[in-house]
C-alpha beads as a LAMMPS data file, in Angstrom:
LAMMPS data file: protein, C-alpha beads

342 atoms
341 bonds

1 atom types
1 bond types

-500.0 500.0 xlo xhi
-500.0 500.0 ylo yhi
-500.0 500.0 zlo zhi

Masses

1 110.0

Atoms # bond

1 1 1 241.416 -217.228 -287.729
2 1 1 242.168 -219.742 -290.449
3 1 1 242.541 -223.319 -289.463
4 1 1 246.196 -223.615 -290.588
5 1 1 246.929 -220.196 -288.459
6 1 1 245.303 -222.145 -285.171
7 1 1 246.764 -225.470 -285.473
8 1 1 250.123 -224.206 -285.693
9 1 1 249.760 -221.723 -283.084
10 1 1 248.160 -224.850 -280.799
11 1 1 251.643 -226.413 -281.893
12 1 1 253.649 -223.477 -280.304
13 1 1 251.706 -224.112 -277.147
14 1 1 252.079 -227.433 -277.404
15 1 1 255.846 -227.529 -277.468
16 1 1 257.406 -224.617 -275.714
17 1 1 261.318 -225.103 -276.689
18 1 1 263.523 -222.311 -276.325
19 1 1 262.924 -218.903 -274.418
20 1 1 260.578 -216.896 -274.816
21 1 1 261.790 -214.892 -277.511
22 1 1 262.243 -217.782 -279.163
23 1 1 259.096 -219.020 -278.930
24 1 1 257.540 -215.702 -279.609
25 1 1 259.655 -215.771 -282.789
26 1 1 258.915 -219.373 -284.387
27 1 1 255.158 -218.232 -283.221
28 1 1 255.506 -215.394 -285.332
29 1 1 257.412 -216.888 -288.349
30 1 1 254.916 -219.992 -288.533
31 1 1 252.037 -217.819 -289.146
32 1 1 253.625 -215.865 -291.487
33 1 1 254.097 -219.258 -293.093
34 1 1 250.247 -220.105 -292.932
35 1 1 249.562 -216.621 -294.262
36 1 1 252.173 -216.711 -297.493
37 1 1 250.945 -220.339 -298.325
38 1 1 247.279 -219.242 -298.424
39 1 1 248.393 -216.467 -300.520
40 1 1 249.796 -218.456 -302.740
41 1 1 246.666 -220.648 -303.068
42 1 1 247.069 -224.185 -300.662
43 1 1 243.657 -223.806 -299.127
44 1 1 241.933 -226.248 -296.392
45 1 1 245.563 -226.921 -295.138
46 1 1 246.479 -228.456 -291.476
47 1 1 249.593 -228.414 -289.856
48 1 1 250.026 -232.156 -291.016
49 1 1 249.549 -231.411 -294.356
50 1 1 253.060 -229.986 -295.267
51 1 1 254.819 -231.188 -298.287
52 1 1 257.507 -230.810 -300.420
53 1 1 255.553 -228.757 -302.914
54 1 1 254.669 -226.428 -300.155
55 1 1 258.320 -225.908 -298.889
56 1 1 259.429 -225.514 -302.533
57 1 1 256.913 -222.819 -303.138
58 1 1 257.914 -221.313 -299.960
59 1 1 261.543 -221.159 -300.975
60 1 1 260.714 -219.680 -304.268
61 1 1 258.811 -217.096 -303.055
62 1 1 261.640 -216.450 -300.715
63 1 1 264.190 -216.033 -303.313
64 1 1 261.826 -214.065 -305.455
65 1 1 261.715 -211.179 -302.050
66 1 1 265.416 -211.085 -301.629
67 1 1 265.221 -211.737 -298.026
68 1 1 268.761 -211.721 -295.667
69 1 1 270.303 -214.714 -295.854
70 1 1 269.850 -214.730 -291.683
71 1 1 266.109 -214.014 -292.288
72 1 1 265.783 -216.975 -294.756
73 1 1 267.916 -219.774 -292.767
74 1 1 265.665 -218.593 -289.431
75 1 1 262.878 -219.424 -291.168
76 1 1 264.181 -222.819 -292.668
77 1 1 264.688 -223.466 -289.246
78 1 1 261.009 -223.138 -288.033
79 1 1 260.037 -225.126 -291.076
80 1 1 262.236 -228.476 -290.365
81 1 1 260.732 -227.923 -286.688
82 1 1 257.079 -228.065 -287.865
83 1 1 258.004 -230.812 -290.105
84 1 1 259.870 -232.431 -286.931
85 1 1 256.817 -231.868 -284.629
86 1 1 254.484 -233.535 -287.120
87 1 1 256.485 -236.681 -287.888
88 1 1 257.470 -235.684 -291.333
89 1 1 261.332 -234.464 -290.583
90 1 1 262.137 -235.997 -294.340
91 1 1 260.454 -233.967 -296.291
92 1 1 262.930 -230.899 -295.896
93 1 1 266.491 -231.344 -296.822
94 1 1 268.878 -231.068 -293.912
95 1 1 271.536 -228.999 -295.954
96 1 1 269.655 -225.430 -296.702
97 1 1 272.312 -225.779 -299.829
98 1 1 270.153 -227.744 -301.492
99 1 1 267.632 -224.998 -301.790
100 1 1 270.520 -222.369 -303.100
101 1 1 270.152 -220.619 -299.722
102 1 1 273.400 -218.094 -299.543
103 1 1 275.536 -217.812 -296.577
104 1 1 275.586 -215.168 -294.104
105 1 1 277.904 -212.431 -294.908
106 1 1 279.936 -211.831 -291.539
107 1 1 281.752 -209.241 -291.915
108 1 1 280.422 -205.740 -293.430
109 1 1 280.570 -204.874 -296.438
110 1 1 277.909 -202.010 -296.458
111 1 1 277.087 -199.507 -293.943
112 1 1 273.946 -200.063 -291.564
113 1 1 274.166 -196.790 -290.410
114 1 1 270.664 -194.754 -290.386
115 1 1 269.875 -191.361 -289.472
116 1 1 266.823 -189.764 -287.127
117 1 1 264.213 -188.291 -289.461
118 1 1 262.816 -185.259 -287.414
119 1 1 259.653 -185.548 -289.632
120 1 1 259.082 -188.872 -288.685
121 1 1 259.888 -188.016 -284.594
122 1 1 257.459 -185.463 -284.661
123 1 1 254.622 -188.010 -285.040
124 1 1 255.590 -189.971 -282.200
125 1 1 252.803 -188.706 -279.386
126 1 1 255.006 -190.716 -276.691
127 1 1 257.487 -188.479 -274.849
128 1 1 259.211 -191.611 -273.620
129 1 1 259.806 -193.003 -276.639
130 1 1 260.685 -190.160 -278.543
131 1 1 263.397 -189.246 -275.995
132 1 1 264.115 -193.305 -276.037
133 1 1 264.587 -192.542 -279.635
134 1 1 267.379 -189.294 -279.565
135 1 1 269.212 -191.135 -276.651
136 1 1 269.601 -193.940 -279.007
137 1 1 270.920 -191.745 -282.146
138 1 1 273.141 -189.577 -280.268
139 1 1 275.046 -192.205 -277.666
140 1 1 274.204 -195.141 -279.693
141 1 1 272.057 -196.822 -276.776
142 1 1 270.625 -200.449 -277.601
143 1 1 267.030 -200.462 -277.391
144 1 1 266.667 -202.014 -274.203
145 1 1 269.057 -199.649 -272.945
146 1 1 267.482 -196.622 -274.116
147 1 1 264.100 -197.719 -272.521
148 1 1 265.502 -198.850 -268.651
149 1 1 267.945 -196.143 -268.491
150 1 1 267.692 -193.594 -265.357
151 1 1 269.072 -190.537 -266.806
152 1 1 269.830 -188.808 -263.220
153 1 1 271.800 -191.939 -262.329
154 1 1 272.888 -192.561 -265.331
155 1 1 274.807 -189.044 -265.260
156 1 1 278.513 -188.636 -264.107
157 1 1 278.898 -185.270 -265.537
158 1 1 281.610 -186.027 -268.657
159 1 1 280.389 -189.493 -269.179
160 1 1 277.179 -191.972 -268.975
161 1 1 277.350 -195.238 -266.872
162 1 1 275.427 -198.164 -268.228
163 1 1 274.465 -200.547 -265.284
164 1 1 274.576 -204.259 -265.970
165 1 1 270.687 -204.746 -265.942
166 1 1 270.381 -202.537 -268.372
167 1 1 272.792 -204.235 -271.068
168 1 1 273.119 -207.136 -273.203
169 1 1 274.885 -210.124 -271.075
170 1 1 274.698 -207.771 -267.985
171 1 1 277.978 -206.116 -268.903
172 1 1 277.720 -202.601 -267.849
173 1 1 279.731 -199.482 -269.626
174 1 1 280.622 -196.135 -269.992
175 1 1 280.082 -193.754 -272.822
176 1 1 281.704 -190.179 -272.812
177 1 1 279.664 -187.126 -273.132
178 1 1 281.314 -185.219 -275.882
179 1 1 278.924 -182.910 -277.581
180 1 1 276.751 -180.300 -276.296
181 1 1 273.673 -182.226 -277.843
182 1 1 274.399 -185.357 -275.947
183 1 1 274.016 -182.996 -272.393
184 1 1 270.655 -181.385 -274.149
185 1 1 268.611 -184.115 -274.825
186 1 1 270.105 -185.861 -271.383
187 1 1 269.023 -183.107 -269.395
188 1 1 265.649 -183.471 -271.247
189 1 1 265.630 -187.095 -270.196
190 1 1 266.692 -186.375 -267.052
191 1 1 263.384 -183.253 -266.493
192 1 1 261.150 -186.120 -268.314
193 1 1 262.042 -189.062 -265.989
194 1 1 262.997 -187.242 -262.585
195 1 1 264.477 -189.930 -260.220
196 1 1 263.240 -193.042 -262.354
197 1 1 263.642 -194.604 -265.539
198 1 1 262.293 -193.661 -269.606
199 1 1 259.344 -196.273 -267.899
200 1 1 256.162 -194.587 -266.779
201 1 1 255.760 -195.025 -263.280
202 1 1 252.143 -196.857 -263.878
203 1 1 253.587 -199.473 -266.944
204 1 1 255.891 -202.247 -267.132
205 1 1 259.244 -202.804 -268.934
206 1 1 257.119 -204.814 -271.418
207 1 1 254.271 -202.293 -271.768
208 1 1 256.820 -199.485 -272.904
209 1 1 258.349 -201.665 -275.008
210 1 1 254.968 -202.461 -276.448
211 1 1 254.248 -198.683 -276.794
212 1 1 257.726 -197.739 -278.243
213 1 1 256.889 -200.572 -281.060
214 1 1 253.867 -199.250 -281.990
215 1 1 254.775 -195.376 -282.270
216 1 1 257.640 -196.464 -284.202
217 1 1 255.708 -198.300 -286.808
218 1 1 252.688 -195.580 -286.713
219 1 1 255.451 -192.832 -287.159
220 1 1 257.319 -195.281 -289.861
221 1 1 260.240 -195.204 -288.051
222 1 1 262.190 -198.768 -288.681
223 1 1 265.684 -200.218 -288.323
224 1 1 266.384 -198.274 -284.864
225 1 1 269.717 -200.303 -284.791
226 1 1 270.969 -198.478 -287.894
227 1 1 271.195 -195.265 -285.182
228 1 1 273.784 -197.594 -283.459
229 1 1 275.464 -198.381 -286.863
230 1 1 275.647 -194.050 -286.995
231 1 1 276.965 -193.985 -283.938
232 1 1 279.791 -196.499 -284.582
233 1 1 280.912 -194.785 -287.931
234 1 1 281.160 -191.363 -286.295
235 1 1 283.091 -192.533 -283.245
236 1 1 285.309 -194.388 -285.258
237 1 1 286.005 -191.523 -287.945
238 1 1 286.589 -188.922 -284.669
239 1 1 288.996 -192.385 -283.346
240 1 1 291.006 -192.895 -286.594
241 1 1 290.608 -189.854 -288.497
242 1 1 288.933 -191.699 -291.584
243 1 1 285.488 -193.569 -292.419
244 1 1 285.304 -197.316 -291.216
245 1 1 285.434 -199.941 -293.988
246 1 1 281.317 -200.702 -293.964
247 1 1 281.153 -196.505 -294.759
248 1 1 283.469 -196.963 -298.242
249 1 1 287.151 -196.422 -295.784
250 1 1 289.821 -198.161 -296.422
251 1 1 290.148 -201.616 -294.860
252 1 1 293.914 -202.667 -293.306
253 1 1 295.004 -204.715 -296.422
254 1 1 294.725 -201.413 -298.410
255 1 1 296.527 -199.003 -296.400
256 1 1 300.059 -197.546 -297.721
257 1 1 303.003 -198.774 -296.131
258 1 1 303.110 -194.906 -294.645
259 1 1 299.921 -195.673 -293.382
260 1 1 300.474 -199.041 -291.443
261 1 1 303.652 -197.183 -289.913
262 1 1 301.235 -194.477 -288.520
263 1 1 298.311 -197.253 -287.713
264 1 1 300.756 -199.157 -286.040
265 1 1 301.699 -196.754 -282.984
266 1 1 300.261 -197.584 -279.542
267 1 1 297.202 -195.323 -278.879
268 1 1 298.327 -193.085 -276.047
269 1 1 296.271 -191.458 -273.690
270 1 1 296.622 -187.872 -275.400
271 1 1 295.532 -189.940 -278.510
272 1 1 292.351 -190.630 -276.866
273 1 1 292.138 -187.771 -274.932
274 1 1 291.957 -185.498 -278.648
275 1 1 288.604 -187.561 -279.497
276 1 1 287.272 -186.756 -275.941
277 1 1 287.394 -190.757 -275.293
278 1 1 289.629 -190.578 -271.858
279 1 1 292.558 -192.924 -270.428
280 1 1 292.408 -196.135 -270.633
281 1 1 292.794 -198.193 -267.507
282 1 1 292.311 -201.545 -266.099
283 1 1 289.306 -203.586 -264.909
284 1 1 288.885 -206.712 -263.038
285 1 1 287.176 -209.836 -264.238
286 1 1 283.381 -210.419 -263.925
287 1 1 280.870 -212.821 -264.706
288 1 1 281.915 -216.677 -265.590
289 1 1 283.908 -214.948 -268.254
290 1 1 287.412 -215.609 -266.997
291 1 1 290.417 -213.233 -268.023
292 1 1 294.074 -213.045 -267.441
293 1 1 294.708 -210.012 -264.523
294 1 1 295.250 -207.128 -266.130
295 1 1 293.734 -207.778 -269.055
296 1 1 292.472 -205.340 -271.022
297 1 1 289.379 -204.841 -273.382
298 1 1 287.916 -202.789 -276.171
299 1 1 284.262 -202.414 -275.219
300 1 1 282.463 -201.785 -278.723
301 1 1 279.065 -200.412 -278.774
302 1 1 277.557 -204.169 -280.104
303 1 1 280.216 -206.528 -279.458
304 1 1 282.877 -206.753 -276.388
305 1 1 286.285 -207.528 -277.748
306 1 1 289.289 -208.525 -276.440
307 1 1 292.368 -207.290 -277.118
308 1 1 296.458 -208.482 -276.765
309 1 1 297.889 -207.000 -274.001
310 1 1 301.144 -207.258 -271.679
311 1 1 300.375 -209.049 -268.493
312 1 1 304.122 -208.385 -267.293
313 1 1 304.099 -204.676 -267.637
314 1 1 299.905 -204.628 -266.802
315 1 1 300.085 -201.921 -270.032
316 1 1 297.973 -201.661 -272.664
317 1 1 299.506 -203.754 -276.165
318 1 1 296.524 -201.902 -278.347
319 1 1 297.558 -200.688 -281.644
320 1 1 294.690 -199.570 -284.412
321 1 1 295.583 -202.026 -286.761
322 1 1 294.667 -204.842 -284.095
323 1 1 291.415 -203.249 -283.533
324 1 1 290.999 -202.875 -287.363
325 1 1 291.373 -206.802 -287.862
326 1 1 289.414 -207.921 -285.045
327 1 1 286.687 -205.729 -286.305
328 1 1 286.667 -207.255 -289.864
329 1 1 287.053 -211.121 -288.011
330 1 1 283.788 -210.214 -285.786
331 1 1 281.845 -207.994 -287.638
332 1 1 281.544 -205.115 -285.285
333 1 1 281.712 -201.607 -285.781
334 1 1 284.346 -199.782 -283.622
335 1 1 282.993 -196.705 -281.688
336 1 1 284.902 -196.242 -278.262
337 1 1 286.975 -197.326 -275.908
338 1 1 284.435 -197.446 -273.140
339 1 1 285.247 -199.250 -269.962
340 1 1 282.863 -201.790 -268.636
341 1 1 281.634 -200.769 -265.399
342 1 1 281.804 -203.092 -262.071

Bonds

1 1 1 2
2 1 2 3
3 1 3 4
4 1 4 5
5 1 5 6
6 1 6 7
7 1 7 8
8 1 8 9
9 1 9 10
10 1 10 11
11 1 11 12
12 1 12 13
13 1 13 14
14 1 14 15
15 1 15 16
16 1 16 17
17 1 17 18
18 1 18 19
19 1 19 20
20 1 20 21
21 1 21 22
22 1 22 23
23 1 23 24
24 1 24 25
25 1 25 26
26 1 26 27
27 1 27 28
28 1 28 29
29 1 29 30
30 1 30 31
31 1 31 32
32 1 32 33
33 1 33 34
34 1 34 35
35 1 35 36
36 1 36 37
37 1 37 38
38 1 38 39
39 1 39 40
40 1 40 41
41 1 41 42
42 1 42 43
43 1 43 44
44 1 44 45
45 1 45 46
46 1 46 47
47 1 47 48
48 1 48 49
49 1 49 50
50 1 50 51
51 1 51 52
52 1 52 53
53 1 53 54
54 1 54 55
55 1 55 56
56 1 56 57
57 1 57 58
58 1 58 59
59 1 59 60
60 1 60 61
61 1 61 62
62 1 62 63
63 1 63 64
64 1 64 65
65 1 65 66
66 1 66 67
67 1 67 68
68 1 68 69
69 1 69 70
70 1 70 71
71 1 71 72
72 1 72 73
73 1 73 74
74 1 74 75
75 1 75 76
76 1 76 77
77 1 77 78
78 1 78 79
79 1 79 80
80 1 80 81
81 1 81 82
82 1 82 83
83 1 83 84
84 1 84 85
85 1 85 86
86 1 86 87
87 1 87 88
88 1 88 89
89 1 89 90
90 1 90 91
91 1 91 92
92 1 92 93
93 1 93 94
94 1 94 95
95 1 95 96
96 1 96 97
97 1 97 98
98 1 98 99
99 1 99 100
100 1 100 101
101 1 101 102
102 1 102 103
103 1 103 104
104 1 104 105
105 1 105 106
106 1 106 107
107 1 107 108
108 1 108 109
109 1 109 110
110 1 110 111
111 1 111 112
112 1 112 113
113 1 113 114
114 1 114 115
115 1 115 116
116 1 116 117
117 1 117 118
118 1 118 119
119 1 119 120
120 1 120 121
121 1 121 122
122 1 122 123
123 1 123 124
124 1 124 125
125 1 125 126
126 1 126 127
127 1 127 128
128 1 128 129
129 1 129 130
130 1 130 131
131 1 131 132
132 1 132 133
133 1 133 134
134 1 134 135
135 1 135 136
136 1 136 137
137 1 137 138
138 1 138 139
139 1 139 140
140 1 140 141
141 1 141 142
142 1 142 143
143 1 143 144
144 1 144 145
145 1 145 146
146 1 146 147
147 1 147 148
148 1 148 149
149 1 149 150
150 1 150 151
151 1 151 152
152 1 152 153
153 1 153 154
154 1 154 155
155 1 155 156
156 1 156 157
157 1 157 158
158 1 158 159
159 1 159 160
160 1 160 161
161 1 161 162
162 1 162 163
163 1 163 164
164 1 164 165
165 1 165 166
166 1 166 167
167 1 167 168
168 1 168 169
169 1 169 170
170 1 170 171
171 1 171 172
172 1 172 173
173 1 173 174
174 1 174 175
175 1 175 176
176 1 176 177
177 1 177 178
178 1 178 179
179 1 179 180
180 1 180 181
181 1 181 182
182 1 182 183
183 1 183 184
184 1 184 185
185 1 185 186
186 1 186 187
187 1 187 188
188 1 188 189
189 1 189 190
190 1 190 191
191 1 191 192
192 1 192 193
193 1 193 194
194 1 194 195
195 1 195 196
196 1 196 197
197 1 197 198
198 1 198 199
199 1 199 200
200 1 200 201
201 1 201 202
202 1 202 203
203 1 203 204
204 1 204 205
205 1 205 206
206 1 206 207
207 1 207 208
208 1 208 209
209 1 209 210
210 1 210 211
211 1 211 212
212 1 212 213
213 1 213 214
214 1 214 215
215 1 215 216
216 1 216 217
217 1 217 218
218 1 218 219
219 1 219 220
220 1 220 221
221 1 221 222
222 1 222 223
223 1 223 224
224 1 224 225
225 1 225 226
226 1 226 227
227 1 227 228
228 1 228 229
229 1 229 230
230 1 230 231
231 1 231 232
232 1 232 233
233 1 233 234
234 1 234 235
235 1 235 236
236 1 236 237
237 1 237 238
238 1 238 239
239 1 239 240
240 1 240 241
241 1 241 242
242 1 242 243
243 1 243 244
244 1 244 245
245 1 245 246
246 1 246 247
247 1 247 248
248 1 248 249
249 1 249 250
250 1 250 251
251 1 251 252
252 1 252 253
253 1 253 254
254 1 254 255
255 1 255 256
256 1 256 257
257 1 257 258
258 1 258 259
259 1 259 260
260 1 260 261
261 1 261 262
262 1 262 263
263 1 263 264
264 1 264 265
265 1 265 266
266 1 266 267
267 1 267 268
268 1 268 269
269 1 269 270
270 1 270 271
271 1 271 272
272 1 272 273
273 1 273 274
274 1 274 275
275 1 275 276
276 1 276 277
277 1 277 278
278 1 278 279
279 1 279 280
280 1 280 281
281 1 281 282
282 1 282 283
283 1 283 284
284 1 284 285
285 1 285 286
286 1 286 287
287 1 287 288
288 1 288 289
289 1 289 290
290 1 290 291
291 1 291 292
292 1 292 293
293 1 293 294
294 1 294 295
295 1 295 296
296 1 296 297
297 1 297 298
298 1 298 299
299 1 299 300
300 1 300 301
301 1 301 302
302 1 302 303
303 1 303 304
304 1 304 305
305 1 305 306
306 1 306 307
307 1 307 308
308 1 308 309
309 1 309 310
310 1 310 311
311 1 311 312
312 1 312 313
313 1 313 314
314 1 314 315
315 1 315 316
316 1 316 317
317 1 317 318
318 1 318 319
319 1 319 320
320 1 320 321
321 1 321 322
322 1 322 323
323 1 323 324
324 1 324 325
325 1 325 326
326 1 326 327
327 1 327 328
328 1 328 329
329 1 329 330
330 1 330 331
331 1 331 332
332 1 332 333
333 1 333 334
334 1 334 335
335 1 335 336
336 1 336 337
337 1 337 338
338 1 338 339
339 1 339 340
340 1 340 341
341 1 341 342
C-alpha cells in the first residue's frame, strides 16, 4: 500500500463521522483519489501534501472523464473533508461553481432502464443471486428487498407483500402479481428459499450482499437499479397507455386539449382493475410521518409521494395529471398504486 493510501485510510479510521455507509463511501473515494494522483505523476505524497494544483488536476481529469454531476460533487465533498482534517480548508474553493461543475439533474430526461441479459445471467453461479436479479426485473424490487425477501411469506396469491424491515425507510408495500412470468419466478424463489429468505442459512445479509456484488461483477452485470426503472416504465405505460417522459413520451405540458381532458379524469377502481392494479384503499399513518386522517398516497417503487385528497369525503382526489406533475417535481417514475402495508 502506498503512503498516501495508508494515511488516508488511517485518517478515515481516526475520524469516524457519519453512518457506516458514509464512512465506507468516504474511504473508497479517498482511495480512488490517491490512486488517481499516483497515476497523474504525483509521487511520494502524504495526506498533508494536498495543494491547489492537486485539486485542479483531479477536477480537470474528472471533467475529461465526463462523470455524472452527482458523482463529481460527492468526490468534492470528500476532498473538502480531507482538506479540513489536515488543517488546510482554504486550498479548495467553497463553491463548486469555481470548478464549473454542472448541477444535478433532478428531473429524469433520459431513460435509465436496463434489461437483464440472459447470457450474462447464465454466468451467475449462485442460485440465490440469480433469483434476486430476476425478482428485481419482474417486480421492480430494490437490491436489499430482493435479498431479504421471504418468498413464501410475501406471496399472497394476487399480490406480493413486502415487510417494512425489507424496505427503504421501513415502509412496507404491496405489489400486484400480474403476469405468468412473475408467478413462475416467484414459485422458483419459494422452492429455493423454503420458509426462509434468499439468504443461505449459513450466511448473514452482509455476506450475501458481498456475494451478490461479486457475482454481478464476475458476470459483467451492472446498473441493476436500471431493472427497477424498466419495471416503472412498463407499469407507467400500462396505467396511462403511453410511454413515460423519460422514455420519450409526452409531458403534461405537451398534451393536446383533448388529452388534457382525458387525463384530468379521476382514476376509478375499474380503470385500476383494467391493469390489474387493484382498488385504492385508505391506509393509516405510520412512523414519524404525520398525515391527516384518511389521507391517500401513491406508493411509487422509488419514492412515496403524497397526493391531493378530500378529507371531508375521505375519497381520493387523484388524477393522472397530478401524478405526472408530482413525478416531474420529485424525479420519479410512476409504476403502480401500491398500498403500503401496516
